[in-house]
mmCIF file as Biopython writes it, N, C-alpha, C and O atoms, coordinates in Angstrom:
data_model
#
loop_
_atom_site.group_PDB
_atom_site.id
_atom_site.type_symbol
_atom_site.label_atom_id
_atom_site.label_alt_id
_atom_site.label_comp_id
_atom_site.label_asym_id
_atom_site.label_entity_id
_atom_site.label_seq_id
_atom_site.pdbx_PDB_ins_code
_atom_site.Cartn_x
_atom_site.Cartn_y
_atom_site.Cartn_z
_atom_site.occupancy
_atom_site.B_iso_or_equiv
_atom_site.auth_seq_id
_atom_site.auth_asym_id
_atom_site.pdbx_PDB_model_num
ATOM 1   N N  . MET A ? 1  ? 93.621  96.678  95.520  1.0 0.0 1  A 1 
ATOM 2   C CA . MET A ? 1  ? 92.786  95.843  96.155  1.0 0.0 1  A 1 
ATOM 3   C C  . MET A ? 1  ? 93.216  94.438  96.241  1.0 0.0 1  A 1 
ATOM 4   O O  . MET A ? 1  ? 93.705  93.887  95.255  1.0 0.0 1  A 1 
ATOM 5   N N  . THR A ? 2  ? 93.059  93.809  97.394  1.0 0.0 2  A 1 
ATOM 6   C CA . THR A ? 2  ? 93.498  92.437  97.567  1.0 0.0 2  A 1 
ATOM 7   C C  . THR A ? 2  ? 92.246  91.590  97.812  1.0 0.0 2  A 1 
ATOM 8   O O  . THR A ? 2  ? 91.166  92.145  98.014  1.0 0.0 2  A 1 
ATOM 9   N N  . PRO A ? 3  ? 92.368  90.244  97.800  1.0 0.0 3  A 1 
ATOM 10  C CA . PRO A ? 3  ? 91.273  89.376  98.029  1.0 0.0 3  A 1 
ATOM 11  C C  . PRO A ? 3  ? 90.632  89.637  99.421  1.0 0.0 3  A 1 
ATOM 12  O O  . PRO A ? 3  ? 89.435  89.398  99.582  1.0 0.0 3  A 1 
ATOM 13  N N  . ALA A ? 4  ? 91.366  90.098  100.383 1.0 0.0 4  A 1 
ATOM 14  C CA . ALA A ? 4  ? 90.865  90.421  101.693 1.0 0.0 4  A 1 
ATOM 15  C C  . ALA A ? 4  ? 89.965  91.596  101.692 1.0 0.0 4  A 1 
ATOM 16  O O  . ALA A ? 4  ? 89.212  91.776  102.649 1.0 0.0 4  A 1 
ATOM 17  N N  . ASP A ? 5  ? 89.992  92.443  100.640 1.0 0.0 5  A 1 
ATOM 18  C CA . ASP A ? 5  ? 89.129  93.672  100.469 1.0 0.0 5  A 1 
ATOM 19  C C  . ASP A ? 5  ? 87.811  93.398  99.864  1.0 0.0 5  A 1 
ATOM 20  O O  . ASP A ? 5  ? 87.028  94.321  99.640  1.0 0.0 5  A 1 
ATOM 21  N N  . ILE A ? 6  ? 87.522  92.124  99.580  1.0 0.0 6  A 1 
ATOM 22  C CA . ILE A ? 6  ? 86.270  91.759  98.834  1.0 0.0 6  A 1 
ATOM 23  C C  . ILE A ? 6  ? 85.317  91.076  99.902  1.0 0.0 6  A 1 
ATOM 24  O O  . ILE A ? 6  ? 85.631  90.017  100.445 1.0 0.0 6  A 1 
ATOM 25  N N  . ASP A ? 7  ? 84.172  91.724  100.162 1.0 0.0 7  A 1 
ATOM 26  C CA . ASP A ? 7  ? 83.146  91.070  100.994 1.0 0.0 7  A 1 
ATOM 27  C C  . ASP A ? 7  ? 82.110  90.537  100.064 1.0 0.0 7  A 1 
ATOM 28  O O  . ASP A ? 7  ? 81.183  91.240  99.662  1.0 0.0 7  A 1 
ATOM 29  N N  . TRP A ? 8  ? 82.279  89.250  99.714  1.0 0.0 8  A 1 
ATOM 30  C CA . TRP A ? 8  ? 81.362  88.636  98.806  1.0 0.0 8  A 1 
ATOM 31  C C  . TRP A ? 8  ? 79.933  88.608  99.217  1.0 0.0 8  A 1 
ATOM 32  O O  . TRP A ? 8  ? 79.084  89.029  98.431  1.0 0.0 8  A 1 
ATOM 33  N N  . PRO A ? 9  ? 79.577  88.118  100.459 1.0 0.0 9  A 1 
ATOM 34  C CA . PRO A ? 9  ? 78.156  88.071  100.832 1.0 0.0 9  A 1 
ATOM 35  C C  . PRO A ? 9  ? 77.579  89.535  101.036 1.0 0.0 9  A 1 
ATOM 36  O O  . PRO A ? 9  ? 76.390  89.756  100.805 1.0 0.0 9  A 1 
ATOM 37  N N  . GLY A ? 10 ? 78.371  90.453  101.440 1.0 0.0 10 A 1 
ATOM 38  C CA . GLY A ? 10 ? 77.862  91.821  101.608 1.0 0.0 10 A 1 
ATOM 39  C C  . GLY A ? 10 ? 77.905  92.665  100.389 1.0 0.0 10 A 1 
ATOM 40  O O  . GLY A ? 10 ? 77.525  93.835  100.431 1.0 0.0 10 A 1 
ATOM 41  N N  . GLN A ? 11 ? 78.356  92.115  99.303  1.0 0.0 11 A 1 
ATOM 42  C CA . GLN A ? 11 ? 78.493  92.839  97.988  1.0 0.0 11 A 1 
ATOM 43  C C  . GLN A ? 11 ? 79.165  94.169  98.040  1.0 0.0 11 A 1 
ATOM 44  O O  . GLN A ? 11 ? 78.717  95.185  97.510  1.0 0.0 11 A 1 
ATOM 45  N N  . ILE A ? 12 ? 80.377  94.078  98.783  1.0 0.0 12 A 1 
ATOM 46  C CA . ILE A ? 12 ? 81.156  95.331  98.992  1.0 0.0 12 A 1 
ATOM 47  C C  . ILE A ? 12 ? 82.542  95.050  98.731  1.0 0.0 12 A 1 
ATOM 48  O O  . ILE A ? 12 ? 83.054  93.988  99.084  1.0 0.0 12 A 1 
ATOM 49  N N  . VAL A ? 13 ? 83.218  96.025  98.081  1.0 0.0 13 A 1 
ATOM 50  C CA . VAL A ? 13 ? 84.767  95.966  98.080  1.0 0.0 13 A 1 
ATOM 51  C C  . VAL A ? 13 ? 85.316  97.156  98.806  1.0 0.0 13 A 1 
ATOM 52  O O  . VAL A ? 13 ? 84.697  98.220  98.791  1.0 0.0 13 A 1 
ATOM 53  N N  . TYR A ? 14 ? 86.359  97.031  99.390  1.0 0.0 14 A 1 
ATOM 54  C CA . TYR A ? 14 ? 86.970  98.136  100.160 1.0 0.0 14 A 1 
ATOM 55  C C  . TYR A ? 14 ? 88.185  98.656  99.345  1.0 0.0 14 A 1 
ATOM 56  O O  . TYR A ? 14 ? 89.010  97.884  98.858  1.0 0.0 14 A 1 
ATOM 57  N N  . ALA A ? 15 ? 88.251  100.008 99.224  1.0 0.0 15 A 1 
ATOM 58  C CA . ALA A ? 15 ? 89.310  100.628 98.485  1.0 0.0 15 A 1 
ATOM 59  C C  . ALA A ? 15 ? 89.808  101.805 99.314  1.0 0.0 15 A 1 
ATOM 60  O O  . ALA A ? 15 ? 89.070  102.379 100.114 1.0 0.0 15 A 1 
ATOM 61  N N  . VAL A ? 16 ? 91.101  102.159 99.101  1.0 0.0 16 A 1 
ATOM 62  C CA . VAL A ? 16 ? 91.726  103.193 99.812  1.0 0.0 16 A 1 
ATOM 63  C C  . VAL A ? 16 ? 91.416  104.480 99.045  1.0 0.0 16 A 1 
ATOM 64  O O  . VAL A ? 16 ? 91.749  104.549 97.861  1.0 0.0 16 A 1 
ATOM 65  N N  . SER A ? 17 ? 90.817  105.477 99.629  1.0 0.0 17 A 1 
ATOM 66  C CA . SER A ? 17 ? 90.410  106.748 99.003  1.0 0.0 17 A 1 
ATOM 67  C C  . SER A ? 17 ? 91.645  107.490 98.668  1.0 0.0 17 A 1 
ATOM 68  O O  . SER A ? 17 ? 92.584  107.524 99.463  1.0 0.0 17 A 1 
ATOM 69  N N  . LYS A ? 18 ? 91.681  108.105 97.484  1.0 0.0 18 A 1 
ATOM 70  C CA . LYS A ? 18 ? 92.801  108.855 97.010  1.0 0.0 18 A 1 
ATOM 71  C C  . LYS A ? 18 ? 92.982  110.091 97.869  1.0 0.0 18 A 1 
ATOM 72  O O  . LYS A ? 18 ? 94.109  110.436 98.224  1.0 0.0 18 A 1 
ATOM 73  N N  . GLY A ? 19 ? 91.881  110.772 98.214  1.0 0.0 19 A 1 
ATOM 74  C CA . GLY A ? 19 ? 91.907  111.957 99.046  1.0 0.0 19 A 1 
ATOM 75  C C  . GLY A ? 19 ? 92.294  111.820 100.480 1.0 0.0 19 A 1 
ATOM 76  O O  . GLY A ? 19 ? 93.229  112.458 100.964 1.0 0.0 19 A 1 
ATOM 77  N N  . THR A ? 20 ? 91.533  110.949 101.173 1.0 0.0 20 A 1 
ATOM 78  C CA . THR A ? 20 ? 91.639  110.833 102.667 1.0 0.0 20 A 1 
ATOM 79  C C  . THR A ? 20 ? 92.595  109.790 103.034 1.0 0.0 20 A 1 
ATOM 80  O O  . THR A ? 20 ? 93.087  109.747 104.162 1.0 0.0 20 A 1 
ATOM 81  N N  . LYS A ? 21 ? 92.888  108.894 102.054 1.0 0.0 21 A 1 
ATOM 82  C CA . LYS A ? 21 ? 93.697  107.672 102.342 1.0 0.0 21 A 1 
ATOM 83  C C  . LYS A ? 21 ? 93.090  106.712 103.309 1.0 0.0 21 A 1 
ATOM 84  O O  . LYS A ? 21 ? 93.800  105.886 103.883 1.0 0.0 21 A 1 
ATOM 85  N N  . LEU A ? 22 ? 91.764  106.789 103.519 1.0 0.0 22 A 1 
ATOM 86  C CA . LEU A ? 22 ? 91.042  105.882 104.380 1.0 0.0 22 A 1 
ATOM 87  C C  . LEU A ? 22 ? 90.442  104.728 103.548 1.0 0.0 22 A 1 
ATOM 88  O O  . LEU A ? 22 ? 90.085  104.892 102.382 1.0 0.0 22 A 1 
ATOM 89  N N  . ARG A ? 23 ? 90.352  103.581 104.187 1.0 0.0 23 A 1 
ATOM 90  C CA . ARG A ? 23 ? 89.804  102.384 103.477 1.0 0.0 23 A 1 
ATOM 91  C C  . ARG A ? 23 ? 88.251  102.517 103.617 1.0 0.0 23 A 1 
ATOM 92  O O  . ARG A ? 23 ? 87.676  102.527 104.705 1.0 0.0 23 A 1 
ATOM 93  N N  . GLU A ? 24 ? 87.644  102.615 102.422 1.0 0.0 24 A 1 
ATOM 94  C CA . GLU A ? 24 ? 86.211  102.900 102.386 1.0 0.0 24 A 1 
ATOM 95  C C  . GLU A ? 24 ? 85.453  101.789 101.680 1.0 0.0 24 A 1 
ATOM 96  O O  . GLU A ? 24 ? 85.961  101.207 100.721 1.0 0.0 24 A 1 
ATOM 97  N N  . PRO A ? 25 ? 84.201  101.475 102.155 1.0 0.0 25 A 1 
ATOM 98  C CA . PRO A ? 25 ? 83.419  100.432 101.484 1.0 0.0 25 A 1 
ATOM 99  C C  . PRO A ? 25 ? 82.784  101.034 100.220 1.0 0.0 25 A 1 
ATOM 100 O O  . PRO A ? 25 ? 82.353  102.187 100.187 1.0 0.0 25 A 1 
ATOM 101 N N  . ILE A ? 26 ? 82.754  100.193 99.197  1.0 0.0 26 A 1 
ATOM 102 C CA . ILE A ? 26 ? 82.141  100.564 97.941  1.0 0.0 26 A 1 
ATOM 103 C C  . ILE A ? 26 ? 81.102  99.420  97.526  1.0 0.0 26 A 1 
ATOM 104 O O  . ILE A ? 26 ? 81.502  98.281  97.289  1.0 0.0 26 A 1 
ATOM 105 N N  . PRO A ? 27 ? 79.814  99.756  97.452  1.0 0.0 27 A 1 
ATOM 106 C CA . PRO A ? 27 ? 78.845  98.747  97.073  1.0 0.0 27 A 1 
ATOM 107 C C  . PRO A ? 27 ? 79.078  98.378  95.643  1.0 0.0 27 A 1 
ATOM 108 O O  . PRO A ? 27 ? 79.415  99.232  94.823  1.0 0.0 27 A 1 
ATOM 109 N N  . VAL A ? 28 ? 78.895  97.055  95.312  1.0 0.0 28 A 1 
ATOM 110 C CA . VAL A ? 28 ? 79.061  96.551  93.930  1.0 0.0 28 A 1 
ATOM 111 C C  . VAL A ? 28 ? 77.863  95.697  93.589  1.0 0.0 28 A 1 
ATOM 112 O O  . VAL A ? 28 ? 77.178  95.156  94.457  1.0 0.0 28 A 1 
ATOM 113 N N  . SER A ? 29 ? 77.629  95.591  92.248  1.0 0.0 29 A 1 
ATOM 114 C CA . SER A ? 29 ? 76.511  94.812  91.829  1.0 0.0 29 A 1 
ATOM 115 C C  . SER A ? 29 ? 76.831  93.289  91.888  1.0 0.0 29 A 1 
ATOM 116 O O  . SER A ? 29 ? 77.999  92.904  91.821  1.0 0.0 29 A 1 
ATOM 117 N N  . PRO A ? 30 ? 75.822  92.454  92.010  1.0 0.0 30 A 1 
ATOM 118 C CA . PRO A ? 30 ? 76.044  91.015  91.980  1.0 0.0 30 A 1 
ATOM 119 C C  . PRO A ? 30 ? 76.680  90.631  90.603  1.0 0.0 30 A 1 
ATOM 120 O O  . PRO A ? 30 ? 77.509  89.723  90.555  1.0 0.0 30 A 1 
ATOM 121 N N  . GLN A ? 31 ? 76.325  91.269  89.559  1.0 0.0 31 A 1 
ATOM 122 C CA . GLN A ? 31 ? 76.882  90.974  88.218  1.0 0.0 31 A 1 
ATOM 123 C C  . GLN A ? 31 ? 78.370  91.223  88.260  1.0 0.0 31 A 1 
ATOM 124 O O  . GLN A ? 31 ? 79.135  90.413  87.738  1.0 0.0 31 A 1 
ATOM 125 N N  . SER A ? 32 ? 78.827  92.357  88.884  1.0 0.0 32 A 1 
ATOM 126 C CA . SER A ? 32 ? 80.223  92.598  88.881  1.0 0.0 32 A 1 
ATOM 127 C C  . SER A ? 32 ? 81.036  91.617  89.682  1.0 0.0 32 A 1 
ATOM 128 O O  . SER A ? 32 ? 82.204  91.371  89.383  1.0 0.0 32 A 1 
ATOM 129 N N  . LEU A ? 33 ? 80.412  91.050  90.712  1.0 0.0 33 A 1 
ATOM 130 C CA . LEU A ? 33 ? 81.108  90.027  91.495  1.0 0.0 33 A 1 
ATOM 131 C C  . LEU A ? 33 ? 81.192  88.738  90.682  1.0 0.0 33 A 1 
ATOM 132 O O  . LEU A ? 33 ? 82.168  88.004  90.837  1.0 0.0 33 A 1 
ATOM 133 N N  . VAL A ? 34 ? 80.233  88.429  89.835  1.0 0.0 34 A 1 
ATOM 134 C CA . VAL A ? 34 ? 80.387  87.247  88.906  1.0 0.0 34 A 1 
ATOM 135 C C  . VAL A ? 34 ? 81.520  87.446  87.976  1.0 0.0 34 A 1 
ATOM 136 O O  . VAL A ? 34 ? 82.273  86.507  87.715  1.0 0.0 34 A 1 
ATOM 137 N N  . VAL A ? 35 ? 81.682  88.650  87.453  1.0 0.0 35 A 1 
ATOM 138 C CA . VAL A ? 35 ? 82.761  88.909  86.430  1.0 0.0 35 A 1 
ATOM 139 C C  . VAL A ? 35 ? 84.123  88.820  87.302  1.0 0.0 35 A 1 
ATOM 140 O O  . VAL A ? 35 ? 85.102  88.237  86.835  1.0 0.0 35 A 1 
ATOM 141 N N  . LEU A ? 36 ? 84.151  89.378  88.497  1.0 0.0 36 A 1 
ATOM 142 C CA . LEU A ? 36 ? 85.397  89.305  89.326  1.0 0.0 36 A 1 
ATOM 143 C C  . LEU A ? 36 ? 85.684  87.879  89.686  1.0 0.0 36 A 1 
ATOM 144 O O  . LEU A ? 36 ? 86.858  87.510  89.689  1.0 0.0 36 A 1 
ATOM 145 N N  . ALA A ? 37 ? 84.701  87.022  89.997  1.0 0.0 37 A 1 
ATOM 146 C CA . ALA A ? 37 ? 84.967  85.652  90.320  1.0 0.0 37 A 1 
ATOM 147 C C  . ALA A ? 37 ? 85.507  84.913  89.079  1.0 0.0 37 A 1 
ATOM 148 O O  . ALA A ? 37 ? 86.406  84.089  89.240  1.0 0.0 37 A 1 
ATOM 149 N N  . THR A ? 38 ? 85.021  85.155  87.877  1.0 0.0 38 A 1 
ATOM 150 C CA . THR A ? 38 ? 85.476  84.578  86.693  1.0 0.0 38 A 1 
ATOM 151 C C  . THR A ? 38 ? 86.916  84.986  86.460  1.0 0.0 38 A 1 
ATOM 152 O O  . THR A ? 38 ? 87.715  84.142  86.056  1.0 0.0 38 A 1 
ATOM 153 N N  . TYR A ? 39 ? 87.288  86.227  86.691  1.0 0.0 39 A 1 
ATOM 154 C CA . TYR A ? 39 ? 88.618  86.750  86.506  1.0 0.0 39 A 1 
ATOM 155 C C  . TYR A ? 39 ? 89.557  86.024  87.469  1.0 0.0 39 A 1 
ATOM 156 O O  . TYR A ? 39 ? 90.637  85.593  87.066  1.0 0.0 39 A 1 
ATOM 157 N N  . LEU A ? 40 ? 89.143  85.878  88.784  1.0 0.0 40 A 1 
ATOM 158 C CA . LEU A ? 40 ? 89.956  85.230  89.752  1.0 0.0 40 A 1 
ATOM 159 C C  . LEU A ? 40 ? 90.139  83.793  89.474  1.0 0.0 40 A 1 
ATOM 160 O O  . LEU A ? 40 ? 91.204  83.253  89.773  1.0 0.0 40 A 1 
ATOM 161 N N  . ASP A ? 41 ? 89.155  83.119  88.910  1.0 0.0 41 A 1 
ATOM 162 C CA . ASP A ? 41 ? 89.275  81.755  88.456  1.0 0.0 41 A 1 
ATOM 163 C C  . ASP A ? 41 ? 90.332  81.587  87.391  1.0 0.0 41 A 1 
ATOM 164 O O  . ASP A ? 41 ? 91.093  80.619  87.383  1.0 0.0 41 A 1 
ATOM 165 N N  . ALA A ? 42 ? 90.359  82.578  86.468  1.0 0.0 42 A 1 
ATOM 166 C CA . ALA A ? 42 ? 91.356  82.520  85.420  1.0 0.0 42 A 1 
ATOM 167 C C  . ALA A ? 42 ? 92.841  82.801  85.867  1.0 0.0 42 A 1 
ATOM 168 O O  . ALA A ? 42 ? 93.782  82.244  85.301  1.0 0.0 42 A 1 
ATOM 169 N N  . VAL A ? 43 ? 93.007  83.669  86.883  1.0 0.0 43 A 1 
ATOM 170 C CA . VAL A ? 43 ? 94.423  83.942  87.309  1.0 0.0 43 A 1 
ATOM 171 C C  . VAL A ? 43 ? 94.851  83.010  88.349  1.0 0.0 43 A 1 
ATOM 172 O O  . VAL A ? 43 ? 96.050  82.939  88.618  1.0 0.0 43 A 1 
ATOM 173 N N  . GLY A ? 44 ? 93.995  82.287  88.961  1.0 0.0 44 A 1 
ATOM 174 C CA . GLY A ? 44 ? 94.341  81.319  89.995  1.0 0.0 44 A 1 
ATOM 175 C C  . GLY A ? 44 ? 94.240  81.937  91.389  1.0 0.0 44 A 1 
ATOM 176 O O  . GLY A ? 44 ? 93.998  83.131  91.564  1.0 0.0 44 A 1 
ATOM 177 N N  . MET A ? 45 ? 94.443  81.040  92.385  1.0 0.0 45 A 1 
ATOM 178 C CA . MET A ? 45 ? 94.296  81.456  93.802  1.0 0.0 45 A 1 
ATOM 179 C C  . MET A ? 45 ? 95.323  82.490  94.214  1.0 0.0 45 A 1 
ATOM 180 O O  . MET A ? 45 ? 96.507  82.293  93.943  1.0 0.0 45 A 1 
ATOM 181 N N  . LEU A ? 46 ? 94.953  83.524  94.822  1.0 0.0 46 A 1 
ATOM 182 C CA . LEU A ? 46 ? 95.829  84.558  95.259  1.0 0.0 46 A 1 
ATOM 183 C C  . LEU A ? 46 ? 95.863  84.517  96.799  1.0 0.0 46 A 1 
ATOM 184 O O  . LEU A ? 46 ? 94.876  84.183  97.454  1.0 0.0 46 A 1 
ATOM 185 N N  . ALA A ? 47 ? 97.043  84.871  97.351  1.0 0.0 47 A 1 
ATOM 186 C CA . ALA A ? 47 ? 97.189  85.047  98.798  1.0 0.0 47 A 1 
ATOM 187 C C  . ALA A ? 47 ? 96.414  86.238  99.246  1.0 0.0 47 A 1 
ATOM 188 O O  . ALA A ? 47 ? 96.146  87.136  98.447  1.0 0.0 47 A 1 
ATOM 189 N N  . ALA A ? 48 ? 96.035  86.281  100.530 1.0 0.0 48 A 1 
ATOM 190 C CA . ALA A ? 48 ? 95.149  87.296  101.047 1.0 0.0 48 A 1 
ATOM 191 C C  . ALA A ? 48 ? 95.671  88.829  100.799 1.0 0.0 48 A 1 
ATOM 192 O O  . ALA A ? 48 ? 94.913  89.795  100.718 1.0 0.0 48 A 1 
ATOM 193 N N  . GLN A ? 49 ? 96.948  88.878  100.704 1.0 0.0 49 A 1 
ATOM 194 C CA . GLN A ? 49 ? 97.559  90.273  100.612 1.0 0.0 49 A 1 
ATOM 195 C C  . GLN A ? 49 ? 98.092  90.563  99.206  1.0 0.0 49 A 1 
ATOM 196 O O  . GLN A ? 49 ? 98.666  91.630  98.987  1.0 0.0 49 A 1 
ATOM 197 N N  . GLU A ? 50 ? 97.925  89.683  98.285  1.0 0.0 50 A 1 
ATOM 198 C CA . GLU A ? 50 ? 98.379  89.857  96.923  1.0 0.0 50 A 1 
ATOM 199 C C  . GLU A ? 50 ? 97.400  90.768  96.178  1.0 0.0 50 A 1 
ATOM 200 O O  . GLU A ? 50 ? 96.194  90.660  96.401  1.0 0.0 50 A 1 
ATOM 201 N N  . PRO A ? 51 ? 97.895  91.703  95.262  1.0 0.0 51 A 1 
ATOM 202 C CA . PRO A ? 51 ? 96.983  92.479  94.591  1.0 0.0 51 A 1 
ATOM 203 C C  . PRO A ? 51 ? 96.079  91.743  93.563  1.0 0.0 51 A 1 
ATOM 204 O O  . PRO A ? 51 ? 96.578  90.896  92.820  1.0 0.0 51 A 1 
ATOM 205 N N  . VAL A ? 52 ? 94.861  92.028  93.512  1.0 0.0 52 A 1 
ATOM 206 C CA . VAL A ? 52 ? 93.922  91.316  92.578  1.0 0.0 52 A 1 
ATOM 207 C C  . VAL A ? 52 ? 94.148  91.661  91.172  1.0 0.0 52 A 1 
ATOM 208 O O  . VAL A ? 52 ? 94.150  90.782  90.310  1.0 0.0 52 A 1 
ATOM 209 N N  . PHE A ? 53 ? 94.352  92.989  90.878  1.0 0.0 53 A 1 
ATOM 210 C CA . PHE A ? 53 ? 94.700  93.391  89.509  1.0 0.0 53 A 1 
ATOM 211 C C  . PHE A ? 53 ? 96.120  93.754  89.452  1.0 0.0 53 A 1 
ATOM 212 O O  . PHE A ? 53 ? 96.614  94.500  90.299  1.0 0.0 53 A 1 
ATOM 213 N N  . ARG A ? 54 ? 96.844  93.216  88.412  1.0 0.0 54 A 1 
ATOM 214 C CA . ARG A ? 54 ? 98.253  93.401  88.293  1.0 0.0 54 A 1 
ATOM 215 C C  . ARG A ? 54 ? 98.585  94.079  86.949  1.0 0.0 54 A 1 
ATOM 216 O O  . ARG A ? 54 ? 97.832  94.007  85.977  1.0 0.0 54 A 1 
ATOM 217 N N  . THR A ? 55 ? 99.699  94.709  86.953  1.0 0.0 55 A 1 
ATOM 218 C CA . THR A ? 55 ? 100.139 95.351  85.702  1.0 0.0 55 A 1 
ATOM 219 C C  . THR A ? 55 ? 100.698 94.216  84.723  1.0 0.0 55 A 1 
ATOM 220 O O  . THR A ? 55 ? 101.157 93.162  85.162  1.0 0.0 55 A 1 
ATOM 221 N N  . ARG A ? 56 ? 100.625 94.497  83.455  1.0 0.0 56 A 1 
ATOM 222 C CA . ARG A ? 56 ? 101.129 93.440  82.524  1.0 0.0 56 A 1 
ATOM 223 C C  . ARG A ? 56 ? 102.691 93.571  82.352  1.0 0.0 56 A 1 
ATOM 224 O O  . ARG A ? 56 ? 103.401 92.599  82.095  1.0 0.0 56 A 1 
ATOM 225 N N  . ARG A ? 57 ? 103.141 94.785  82.507  1.0 0.0 57 A 1 
ATOM 226 C CA . ARG A ? 57 ? 104.555 95.040  82.465  1.0 0.0 57 A 1 
ATOM 227 C C  . ARG A ? 57 ? 105.080 95.696  83.768  1.0 0.0 57 A 1 
ATOM 228 O O  . ARG A ? 57 ? 104.329 96.311  84.525  1.0 0.0 57 A 1 
ATOM 229 N N  . GLY A ? 58 ? 106.324 95.545  83.978  1.0 0.0 58 A 1 
ATOM 230 C CA . GLY A ? 58 ? 106.953 96.186  85.176  1.0 0.0 58 A 1 
ATOM 231 C C  . GLY A ? 58 ? 106.711 95.384  86.441  1.0 0.0 58 A 1 
ATOM 232 O O  . GLY A ? 58 ? 106.138 94.297  86.377  1.0 0.0 58 A 1 
ATOM 233 N N  . PRO A ? 59 ? 107.119 95.877  87.546  1.0 0.0 59 A 1 
ATOM 234 C CA . PRO A ? 59 ? 106.936 95.124  88.860  1.0 0.0 59 A 1 
ATOM 235 C C  . PRO A ? 59 ? 105.454 95.099  89.286  1.0 0.0 59 A 1 
ATOM 236 O O  . PRO A ? 59 ? 104.704 96.054  89.081  1.0 0.0 59 A 1 
ATOM 237 N N  . GLU A ? 60 ? 105.085 93.993  89.870  1.0 0.0 60 A 1 
ATOM 238 C CA . GLU A ? 60 ? 103.737 93.872  90.403  1.0 0.0 60 A 1 
ATOM 239 C C  . GLU A ? 60 ? 103.594 94.821  91.651  1.0 0.0 60 A 1 
ATOM 240 O O  . GLU A ? 60 ? 104.425 94.860  92.559  1.0 0.0 60 A 1 
ATOM 241 N N  . LYS A ? 61 ? 102.445 95.581  91.596  1.0 0.0 61 A 1 
ATOM 242 C CA . LYS A ? 61 ? 102.121 96.453  92.716  1.0 0.0 61 A 1 
ATOM 243 C C  . LYS A ? 61 ? 100.642 96.660  92.756  1.0 0.0 61 A 1 
ATOM 244 O O  . LYS A ? 61 ? 99.995  96.645  91.709  1.0 0.0 61 A 1 
ATOM 245 N N  . PRO A ? 62 ? 100.071 96.855  93.932  1.0 0.0 62 A 1 
ATOM 246 C CA . PRO A ? 62 ? 98.623  97.013  94.090  1.0 0.0 62 A 1 
ATOM 247 C C  . PRO A ? 62 ? 98.135  98.253  93.349  1.0 0.0 62 A 1 
ATOM 248 O O  . PRO A ? 62 ? 96.941  98.552  93.366  1.0 0.0 62 A 1 
#
């Protein structure tokens, strides 16, 4: 998931389905967006195509 996959006003994140490999909308709660915003504030500004969640070890990958 990248920052471009987050629709803040629509309360939706887009993820690629494991089975169909299609980009699908997933509704999220307002509370989860607050937690996500707090996380993004802690890690700093990301480019639109950078992965939001990163591994702690090894190469960075989405």
